[in-house]
C-alpha positions as CSV (number, residue, x, y, z in Angstrom):
1,M,-19.7,15.8,21.3
2,K,-19.6,13.9,24.5
3,S,-17.8,15.1,27.7
4,I,-16.6,12.6,30.2
5,I,-15.0,13.5,33.6
6,Y,-12.0,11.5,34.6
7,P,-10.1,11.4,37.9
8,T,-7.3,14.0,38.0
9,V,-4.0,12.2,38.1
10,I,-0.9,14.0,36.9
11,C,1.6,11.8,35.1
12,L,4.4,13.6,33.3
13,I,6.1,11.4,30.6
14,L,9.2,11.6,28.6
15,Y,8.6,11.7,24.9
16,S,10.7,11.8,21.8
17,M,10.1,14.1,18.9
18,S,11.2,13.5,15.3
19,A,10.6,15.4,12.1
20,F,10.6,14.5,8.4
21,A,12.1,17.7,6.9
22,T,10.0,20.6,8.2
23,G,6.6,19.2,7.5
24,R,5.7,16.7,10.2
25,E,6.6,16.4,13.9
26,T,5.8,13.2,15.8
27,I,5.5,12.3,19.4
28,R,5.8,8.6,20.1
29,L,3.4,7.3,22.7
30,N,4.8,3.7,23.1
31,G,5.8,2.6,26.6
32,K,4.1,2.4,29.9
33,W,0.4,3.5,30.2
34,Q,-1.9,3.4,33.2
35,F,-4.4,0.5,32.9
36,E,-7.6,-0.7,34.5
37,Q,-10.6,-2.9,33.7
38,T,-14.3,-2.3,34.4
39,D,-17.5,-4.3,34.0
40,R,-19.3,-1.5,32.4
41,A,-18.4,1.1,29.7
42,F,-17.7,3.8,32.3
43,P,-14.2,4.9,33.2
44,P,-12.5,3.6,36.3
45,Q,-12.3,5.7,39.4
46,K,-8.6,4.9,39.7
47,Y,-5.9,3.1,37.7
48,S,-4.2,0.4,39.7
49,R,-2.0,-1.2,37.0
50,T,0.4,-0.3,34.2
51,I,0.7,-1.9,30.8
52,P,3.1,-1.7,27.9
53,V,2.0,-0.3,24.6
54,P,2.2,-2.2,22.3
55,G,1.0,-5.3,24.0
56,F,-2.1,-7.2,25.1
57,I,-3.9,-7.2,28.4
58,H,-1.9,-10.2,29.6
59,L,1.1,-7.9,30.1
60,A,-0.6,-5.7,32.6
61,E,1.2,-5.4,36.0
62,P,0.0,-6.4,38.5
63,K,-1.7,-9.1,36.6
64,I,-5.4,-8.7,35.8
65,E,-7.8,-10.4,38.2
66,Q,-8.9,-13.0,35.6
67,Y,-5.4,-13.8,34.4
68,D,-5.5,-17.5,35.6
69,K,-9.0,-17.9,34.0
70,L,-7.7,-16.3,30.8
71,Y,-4.9,-18.9,30.5
72,A,-6.6,-21.9,32.1
73,K,-5.5,-24.7,29.8
74,S,-5.4,-28.4,30.1
75,T,-2.1,-30.1,29.6
76,I,-3.9,-32.9,27.7
77,A,-6.1,-32.2,24.8
78,Q,-9.6,-33.6,24.2
79,N,-10.7,-34.5,20.7
80,K,-12.3,-31.3,19.5
81,T,-12.9,-29.8,16.1
82,D,-13.5,-26.2,17.0
83,H,-14.1,-23.6,19.7
84,R,-17.0,-21.2,19.7
85,V,-15.8,-17.6,20.0
86,L,-18.5,-16.8,22.5
87,D,-17.6,-19.8,24.8
88,T,-15.3,-17.7,27.0
89,Q,-13.7,-19.1,30.2
90,Y,-13.6,-15.5,31.6
91,D,-16.0,-12.5,32.0
92,P,-15.6,-9.9,29.3
93,K,-14.3,-6.6,30.5
94,Y,-13.7,-3.0,29.2
95,N,-10.0,-2.2,29.1
96,W,-8.9,1.3,29.9
97,Y,-5.5,2.8,28.9
98,R,-4.5,6.3,30.2
99,K,-1.5,8.6,29.5
100,T,-0.9,12.2,30.2
101,I,1.5,14.3,28.1
102,V,2.5,18.0,27.8
103,I,2.3,19.2,24.2
104,P,4.6,22.1,23.5
105,K,3.0,25.5,22.9
106,S,5.2,25.8,19.8
107,L,3.0,23.3,18.0
108,Q,-0.3,25.1,18.6
109,N,-0.7,26.1,14.9
110,K,-0.4,22.5,13.8
111,Q,-3.1,20.0,13.0
112,V,-2.9,17.0,15.4
113,V,-3.7,13.3,14.5
114,L,-3.6,10.4,17.0
115,S,-2.6,7.2,15.2
116,I,-3.1,3.7,16.7
117,K,-1.6,1.2,14.2
118,K,-3.6,-1.8,15.5
119,S,-6.0,-2.2,18.4
120,Q,-8.7,-4.8,19.2
121,Y,-11.7,-5.0,19.8
122,V,-13.6,-1.8,19.2
123,T,-11.4,1.2,20.2
124,T,-12.8,4.5,21.6
125,V,-10.6,7.5,22.3
126,Y,-11.1,10.3,24.7
127,V,-8.9,13.4,24.8
128,N,-9.2,15.7,27.8
129,G,-12.6,14.2,28.5
130,M,-13.9,14.7,25.0
131,D,-15.0,11.9,22.7
132,A,-12.5,11.9,19.8
133,G,-13.9,8.9,17.9
134,S,-14.0,5.1,17.7
135,S,-13.3,2.2,15.4
136,M,-14.1,-1.4,15.0
137,E,-11.0,-2.2,12.9
138,C,-8.7,-4.6,14.6
139,Y,-5.8,-5.0,12.1
140,T,-5.4,-1.6,10.4
141,P,-4.4,1.9,11.5
142,I,-6.9,4.2,13.3
143,D,-6.2,7.8,12.5
144,L,-8.2,10.4,14.6
145,P,-8.0,14.2,14.1
146,I,-7.9,15.6,17.7
147,T,-6.9,19.2,17.2
148,P,-10.0,20.7,18.8
149,F,-9.4,18.8,22.1
150,I,-5.7,19.6,22.6
151,K,-4.4,22.1,25.2
152,F,-1.1,23.4,23.8
153,G,1.6,24.1,26.4
154,E,-0.4,22.2,29.0
155,S,-0.8,18.6,30.2
156,N,-3.2,16.5,28.1
157,E,-5.0,13.3,29.1
158,I,-5.5,10.6,26.5
159,V,-7.8,7.7,27.5
160,I,-8.3,4.7,25.2
161,R,-11.1,2.2,25.9
162,V,-10.8,-1.2,24.2
163,G,-13.6,-3.7,24.3
164,D,-13.8,-7.5,24.2
165,R,-14.0,-9.9,21.2
166,N,-17.6,-10.9,22.3
167,W,-18.7,-7.3,21.6
168,L,-17.2,-7.0,18.1
169,P,-20.0,-5.7,15.8
170,S,-21.4,-8.0,13.1
171,Q,-20.1,-5.6,10.4
172,A,-16.4,-6.1,11.4
173,A,-14.3,-8.0,8.9
174,G,-13.2,-11.5,9.9
175,S,-11.8,-12.0,13.3
176,T,-12.7,-15.7,13.9
177,D,-10.4,-18.6,14.2
178,K,-12.1,-21.8,15.3
179,E,-8.9,-23.2,16.8
180,K,-8.4,-20.2,19.1
181,V,-9.7,-20.2,22.7
182,I,-8.5,-16.8,23.9
183,Y,-9.0,-13.5,21.9
184,L,-6.8,-11.1,23.8
185,P,-7.9,-7.5,23.6
186,G,-5.4,-4.6,23.6
187,I,-3.4,-2.0,21.8
188,W,-1.0,-4.2,19.9
189,D,1.0,-1.9,17.6
190,D,2.5,1.6,17.8
191,V,0.7,4.7,19.0
192,E,1.8,8.3,18.1
193,L,0.7,11.9,17.8
194,S,1.7,13.7,14.6
195,F,1.6,17.4,13.8
196,T,1.2,18.8,10.3
197,G,-0.1,21.8,8.3
198,M,-3.7,22.1,7.1
199,Q,-3.1,19.4,4.4
200,R,-1.7,16.0,5.5
201,L,-0.3,12.9,3.8
202,H,-3.0,10.6,5.1
203,K,-1.8,7.5,3.2
204,V,1.2,6.9,0.9
205,M,1.9,3.7,-1.0
206,V,4.8,3.1,-3.4
207,L,4.3,0.4,-6.0
208,P,7.4,-0.8,-8.0
209,S,7.7,-2.0,-11.6
210,L,11.1,-3.3,-12.7
211,R,9.8,-4.1,-16.1
212,Q,8.5,-0.5,-16.7
213,E,11.5,1.0,-14.8
214,K,9.3,3.2,-12.5
215,A,7.7,3.4,-9.1
216,T,4.1,4.5,-8.9
217,V,3.4,6.6,-5.8
218,K,-0.3,6.7,-4.7
219,I,-1.3,9.2,-2.1
220,L,-4.4,10.2,-0.2
221,V,-4.3,13.8,1.0
222,R,-6.4,14.9,4.0
223,N,-7.5,18.5,3.8
224,F,-8.3,19.9,7.3
225,Y,-9.8,23.2,6.1
226,P,-13.5,23.3,7.0
227,A,-16.0,22.5,4.3
228,Q,-17.9,25.3,2.5
229,Q,-20.4,26.8,5.0
230,K,-21.8,29.7,3.0
231,Y,-22.0,30.7,-0.6
232,G,-18.7,31.9,-1.9
233,D,-16.5,30.1,0.6
234,P,-13.6,28.1,-0.9
235,M,-14.3,24.4,-1.6
236,E,-10.7,23.4,-2.5
237,D,-7.1,24.4,-2.0
238,S,-4.0,24.2,-4.2
239,L,-1.0,22.1,-3.4
240,C,2.0,20.4,-4.9
241,V,3.2,16.9,-4.1
242,R,6.9,16.2,-4.5
243,V,8.6,12.8,-4.4
244,S,12.3,12.1,-4.5
245,V,14.0,8.7,-4.1
246,C,17.3,7.7,-2.4
247,E,19.0,4.5,-1.5
248,K,17.9,3.7,2.1
249,S,21.3,2.3,3.2
250,T,23.5,5.2,1.9
251,G,21.1,8.1,1.5
252,K,22.4,8.5,-2.1
253,I,19.9,10.3,-4.3
254,F,18.7,7.9,-7.0
255,A,15.9,9.7,-8.8
256,P,15.3,13.5,-9.2
257,P,12.1,14.9,-7.7
258,A,8.8,14.2,-9.4
259,E,6.1,16.8,-8.9
260,K,2.4,17.2,-9.4
261,C,0.3,20.3,-8.6
262,L,-3.5,20.1,-8.2
263,F,-6.4,21.0,-5.9
264,S,-7.7,19.1,-2.9
265,L,-11.2,19.2,-1.7
266,R,-11.7,20.8,1.7
267,D,-12.6,18.6,4.7
268,N,-12.1,15.5,2.5
269,L,-9.7,13.1,1.0
270,T,-8.1,13.6,-2.4
271,F,-6.4,10.9,-4.4
272,I,-3.1,11.6,-6.2
273,E,-0.9,9.4,-8.4
274,L,2.4,10.1,-9.9
275,A,5.2,8.1,-11.4
276,V,8.9,8.3,-10.5
277,P,11.3,7.0,-13.2
278,M,13.6,4.2,-11.8
279,P,16.0,3.3,-14.7
280,A,18.4,0.5,-14.0
281,A,17.1,0.2,-10.4
282,H,18.7,-2.3,-8.0
283,S,16.2,-5.1,-7.6
284,W,14.9,-6.5,-4.3
285,S,15.0,-10.2,-3.6
286,P,15.5,-12.6,-0.7
287,D,19.2,-13.0,-1.5
288,D,19.6,-9.2,-2.0
289,P,17.0,-7.2,-0.1
290,F,18.0,-3.8,-1.4
291,L,15.7,-1.0,-0.3
292,Y,14.9,2.5,-1.5
293,E,13.2,5.4,0.4
294,A,10.8,7.8,-1.1
295,H,10.6,11.2,0.5
296,V,7.1,12.6,-0.1
297,E,6.1,16.1,0.8
298,I,3.2,18.5,0.4
299,V,4.2,22.0,-0.5
300,T,2.1,25.1,-1.0
301,T,2.4,27.4,-4.0
302,R,4.5,29.7,-1.6
303,G,6.9,26.9,-1.0
304,E,5.8,26.1,2.6
305,C,6.1,22.4,3.5
306,L,2.9,21.3,5.1
307,D,3.7,17.6,5.6
308,A,6.5,15.1,4.7
309,V,7.0,11.4,5.2
310,D,9.6,8.8,4.2
311,E,8.3,5.6,2.7
312,T,10.5,2.5,2.4
313,F,10.1,0.3,-0.7
314,G,11.9,-2.2,-2.9
315,M,12.0,-2.6,-6.6
316,R,10.7,-6.1,-7.4
317,D,8.1,-7.7,-9.7
318,F,6.1,-10.7,-8.4
319,S,3.8,-12.4,-10.9
320,R,2.3,-15.7,-12.0
321,H,2.6,-17.3,-15.4
322,G,0.7,-20.5,-15.8
323,K,1.1,-22.7,-12.7
324,F,4.3,-21.0,-11.5
325,F,5.4,-17.9,-9.6
326,Y,8.0,-15.5,-11.0
327,L,10.2,-13.0,-9.0
328,N,11.9,-10.3,-11.1
329,G,11.3,-12.3,-14.3
330,E,12.7,-15.6,-13.0
331,R,10.8,-18.6,-11.9
332,C,10.6,-18.7,-8.1
333,E,9.7,-21.6,-5.8
334,L,8.3,-20.5,-2.4
335,R,9.8,-22.6,0.4
336,G,8.8,-22.0,4.0
337,T,6.2,-22.3,6.8
338,N,3.2,-20.8,8.4
339,I,3.3,-18.3,11.3
340,T,0.1,-18.4,13.3
341,L,1.0,-15.5,15.5
342,H,-2.5,-14.8,16.8
343,R,-2.5,-18.3,18.3
344,F,0.9,-17.8,19.9
345,F,-0.6,-14.7,21.6
346,E,-2.7,-17.1,23.7
347,D,0.3,-19.1,24.9
348,P,1.2,-18.2,28.5
349,D,4.9,-18.3,27.5
350,C,4.3,-15.7,24.8
351,H,4.9,-12.8,27.2
352,D,6.2,-9.8,25.1
353,L,8.3,-11.8,22.6
354,P,6.2,-10.7,19.5
355,W,7.4,-7.1,20.2
356,D,11.1,-8.1,20.9
357,R,12.9,-7.0,17.7
358,K,15.9,-9.4,18.3
359,W,13.5,-12.3,18.8
360,V,11.5,-11.5,15.7
361,T,14.6,-11.0,13.6
362,K,15.8,-14.5,14.6
363,L,12.4,-15.9,13.7
364,L,12.2,-14.2,10.3
365,S,15.9,-14.5,9.3
366,H,18.3,-16.5,11.3
367,Y,16.4,-19.8,11.5
368,P,14.7,-19.7,8.0
369,K,18.1,-19.1,6.3
370,Q,19.5,-22.2,8.0
371,L,16.6,-24.2,6.5
372,N,16.8,-22.6,3.0
373,W,13.4,-21.0,3.4
374,N,12.5,-17.8,1.5
375,A,8.7,-17.4,2.4
376,M,6.2,-17.5,5.2
377,R,2.5,-17.4,5.3
378,V,1.5,-15.1,8.1
379,C,-1.6,-17.2,8.8
380,V,-5.1,-16.3,10.1
381,G,-4.0,-12.9,11.3
382,I,-1.5,-10.3,10.3
383,A,1.5,-9.1,12.4
384,P,2.6,-5.9,14.0
385,D,4.0,-3.4,11.5
386,F,7.7,-3.7,12.4
387,W,7.6,-7.4,11.5
388,V,7.1,-6.5,7.9
389,D,9.9,-3.9,8.2
390,I,12.2,-6.6,9.3
391,A,11.0,-9.0,6.5
392,D,11.8,-6.2,4.0
393,S,15.3,-5.8,5.4
394,V,16.2,-9.5,5.7
395,G,14.6,-10.7,2.5
396,M,11.7,-12.8,3.8
397,M,8.6,-13.0,1.5
398,F,5.2,-13.0,3.1
399,Q,1.8,-14.4,2.1
400,N,-0.1,-11.9,4.2
401,E,-3.4,-13.4,5.4
402,W,-6.3,-11.6,7.1
403,L,-7.9,-13.3,10.1
404,Y,-10.9,-14.4,8.0
405,W,-11.7,-18.0,8.5
406,Q,-15.3,-18.5,9.7
407,D,-17.6,-16.1,7.9
408,H,-17.9,-12.7,9.7
409,G,-18.5,-9.2,8.4
410,W,-20.6,-7.0,6.1
411,D,-19.5,-6.3,2.6
412,E,-18.9,-2.6,2.8
413,Q,-17.1,-2.9,6.1
414,I,-14.9,-5.6,4.6
415,R,-14.2,-3.3,1.7
416,S,-13.2,-0.5,4.1
417,E,-10.9,-2.6,6.2
418,Y,-9.3,-4.5,3.3
419,S,-8.7,-1.2,1.5
420,N,-7.0,0.3,4.6
421,W,-4.9,-2.9,4.8
422,V,-3.6,-2.5,1.2
423,W,-3.0,1.2,1.7
424,S,-1.2,0.7,5.0
425,D,1.0,-2.3,4.0
426,G,1.3,-1.8,0.2
427,S,4.8,-0.4,0.1
428,H,6.4,-3.4,1.7
429,P,8.4,-5.5,-0.9
430,S,8.3,-8.5,1.4
431,I,4.5,-8.8,0.9
432,I,4.1,-10.7,-2.3
433,I,0.6,-12.1,-1.8
434,W,-2.6,-10.6,-0.3
435,D,-4.5,-13.5,1.3
436,A,-8.1,-12.5,1.8
437,I,-9.6,-15.7,3.3
438,N,-8.6,-19.0,5.0
439,E,-10.4,-22.2,4.0
440,N,-13.6,-20.5,3.1
441,W,-15.6,-18.9,0.3
442,N,-17.1,-15.4,-0.1
443,E,-18.7,-14.2,-3.3
444,F,-18.3,-10.5,-2.6
445,V,-14.6,-10.8,-1.6
446,G,-13.7,-13.1,-4.5
447,N,-15.6,-11.5,-7.4
448,V,-16.2,-7.9,-6.4
449,L,-13.6,-6.7,-3.8
450,I,-10.5,-8.4,-5.1
451,P,-10.9,-7.1,-8.7
452,D,-11.4,-3.6,-7.3
453,L,-8.3,-3.9,-5.0
454,K,-6.3,-5.2,-7.9
455,K,-6.8,-1.8,-9.5
456,L,-5.4,-0.1,-6.4
457,D,-2.5,-2.5,-6.2
458,P,-1.8,-4.4,-9.5
459,T,1.7,-5.5,-8.3
460,R,0.6,-8.5,-6.2
461,I,-1.3,-11.7,-6.4
462,W,-4.5,-12.3,-4.4
463,D,-5.5,-15.6,-2.8
464,A,-9.1,-16.2,-1.7
465,G,-9.0,-19.4,0.4
466,Y,-10.8,-22.3,-1.1
467,M,-12.1,-20.2,-4.0
468,T,-10.8,-21.6,-7.4
469,S,-11.6,-20.9,-11.0
470,E,-14.9,-22.6,-10.3
471,H,-15.8,-19.8,-7.9
472,M,-14.0,-16.6,-9.1
473,A,-13.3,-15.2,-12.6
474,G,-9.8,-13.9,-11.6
475,D,-8.3,-17.0,-10.0
476,E,-4.5,-16.4,-9.9
477,M,-3.5,-19.0,-7.4
478,D,-5.0,-21.8,-5.3
479,E,-4.0,-22.7,-1.8
480,P,-4.6,-26.5,-1.4
481,H,-4.4,-27.8,2.1
482,P,-3.5,-31.5,1.5
483,Y,-4.3,-33.0,4.8
484,S,-3.2,-36.6,4.2
485,Q,-5.8,-38.8,5.8
486,G,-7.9,-35.7,6.0
487,S,-11.2,-37.6,6.1
488,W,-10.7,-38.1,9.8
489,M,-12.2,-34.7,10.5
490,F,-15.5,-35.5,8.8
491,Q,-16.0,-39.2,8.9
492,N,-15.7,-42.0,11.4
493,M,-12.6,-43.9,12.2
494,E,-13.9,-46.9,10.2
495,E,-13.1,-44.9,7.0
496,I,-9.5,-44.6,8.1
497,R,-9.2,-48.2,8.9
498,R,-10.5,-49.1,5.4
499,N,-8.2,-46.6,3.7
500,P,-5.1,-46.0,5.8
501,L,-2.6,-43.5,4.5
502,P,0.3,-45.3,2.8
503,L,3.0,-43.4,4.6
504,G,5.8,-45.0,2.6
505,D,4.3,-44.2,-0.8
506,L,5.7,-40.8,-1.8
507,H,3.7,-40.8,-5.0
508,H,0.4,-41.4,-3.3
509,W,-2.3,-38.7,-3.9
510,T,-5.9,-38.8,-2.6
511,K,-8.7,-38.9,-5.2
512,D,-9.6,-35.2,-4.7
513,W,-6.2,-34.0,-5.8
514,H,-7.1,-34.0,-9.5
515,I,-8.6,-30.5,-9.0
516,Q,-5.1,-29.2,-8.2
517,F,-3.4,-31.0,-10.9
518,E,-5.9,-29.9,-13.6
519,S,-6.1,-26.2,-12.5
520,S,-4.5,-23.6,-14.6
521,A,-3.7,-21.4,-11.5
522,A,-0.5,-21.6,-9.5
523,Q,-0.7,-24.0,-6.6
524,L,0.8,-23.0,-3.2
525,V,0.7,-26.2,-1.2
526,N,0.0,-25.2,2.4
527,E,-0.6,-26.8,5.7
528,Y,0.5,-30.3,4.7
529,G,2.3,-30.8,8.0
530,W,-1.0,-30.8,10.0
531,V,-0.1,-33.5,12.6
532,W,0.3,-30.9,15.2
533,L,1.8,-31.4,18.7
534,W,1.8,-29.2,21.7
535,R,5.2,-28.1,23.1
536,N,5.0,-30.9,25.7
537,G,4.7,-33.6,23.1
538,Y,0.9,-34.1,23.5
539,P,-1.4,-33.9,20.5
540,S,-3.6,-30.9,19.8
541,H,-7.4,-31.0,19.9
542,L,-7.6,-31.8,16.2
543,T,-4.9,-34.4,16.0
544,K,-5.6,-36.5,19.2
545,V,-7.6,-39.0,17.3
546,V,-4.8,-39.5,14.7
547,Y,-2.0,-40.1,17.3
548,D,-4.3,-42.3,19.3
549,Y,-5.1,-44.4,16.2
550,Y,-1.5,-44.8,15.0
551,L,0.3,-45.0,18.3
552,A,-2.3,-45.6,21.0
553,A,-3.5,-43.2,23.7
554,D,-0.6,-44.1,26.1
555,A,2.2,-43.2,23.6
556,T,5.0,-41.1,25.0
557,P,5.9,-37.6,23.7
558,E,9.1,-39.1,22.2
559,D,6.9,-41.6,20.2
560,R,4.8,-38.7,18.9
561,W,7.8,-36.5,18.0
562,E,9.2,-39.4,16.0
563,M,6.0,-40.0,14.2
564,Q,5.6,-36.3,13.4
565,A,9.1,-36.1,12.0
566,Y,8.5,-39.2,9.8
567,W,5.2,-37.8,8.6
568,L,6.6,-34.4,7.7
569,Q,9.6,-36.1,5.9
């Protein structure tokens, strides 16, 4: 166990406590933290800035020294097909977050877990100068037991160090987008402390089945009792898991409690599954996003509640039959757009909008409903957790895509992170498709990992980028990206001159489209509107050659907007 000495700075904070029944108490750690950057992996001598959590380092005040370098961006794009992740325009730094908090003495018999829902890149936690653990996961929760380091009834210092994208280990899953320039580090989702008994609900996932009139609750229980150290010491402990269901909006009890009693292995994780009958349940759909809440608790044989959580879910079936998708037994056409949130993060005008609930609600509900959209592909990188909560409540369906475009990651680390992803987001009815890869192929993901994860969550469809039935045995859907005139990316302009796109011919399909027409899998046509423009009306790096060809290099923004509108139409 490492010990690190930090400067003594007392900072008392206000915190809120909440409890699910009597089993769990929570201290939210969102809000202002102290912040500093260093060149080396040693803590700063002082903290001269503050930063909001959640957020990225661009929100630090006063601004970080390299802020202008971070966001240095030309107003006119050059023709460019990709950006190497290591070609940074700034010097990588270590990013240090610090907060002090008094933990009530009344909690001293509880087990303490620090949870960071999402943080990138490579996160290390120190509590009162002690090394509490680290993680390379960027898009899934980090849960660290920190009970031995806590001083109950006193002030406690929590320091979190976050590295730079350049230092992300080779094992880490994904995290490369060739159209990004800036990979902002930071703690970009909620942070909290939770206090439970010796057995904790580590993960809870509720999977619905309208057809079978039940909800399957899958649970991982974390047992904090020490492992057997001498002959005769206990190796396991008894517990009972209870689940009851109510309507989220009214609190009306819908299903009587279901219960299962068993033993959990000490200092380990134990898997539990039980079914809750849901006869004549109210279904969830975009037009009627009705939600239920499962109250899950661990109870000892003496009736003591060790831990309890509430898990929101919706009763819906999403499936594929032949080439079509079905929602709750009826054919469903997905109409919508892509949200490339992780590219928006590198926009200087992004600020803190991705964490503004009113702004996100407009983005996911107000504008899409005006356009008769019911679905979005959260593209090359998932969103903060509350985005999916909002999608659940407003009826927006998500194709939830991991940031895996260029090949990056080792098989077993990909398994660990993708499994954590499914466990963490699996209760959300708005997520209808797990999207493992963007525009790429991976034999392990397509033919080993996805079949395994289908056993964990059989209620959703998996997409694997450009992998079709030619590449994977369990091909449920294909995601064609029909870039009209797409040969411009790979061939010279003479090819375009010989075979220009007949923009007026609505029945024109390029020769490679026979693959999509002949496939037995469902086809989710994506990224057809690829003639991208920047906000100022100038083309992006990848579309400059197209606009220059059709309109000439000196075209006005108005000309380009007109062409883009025509092309999309």
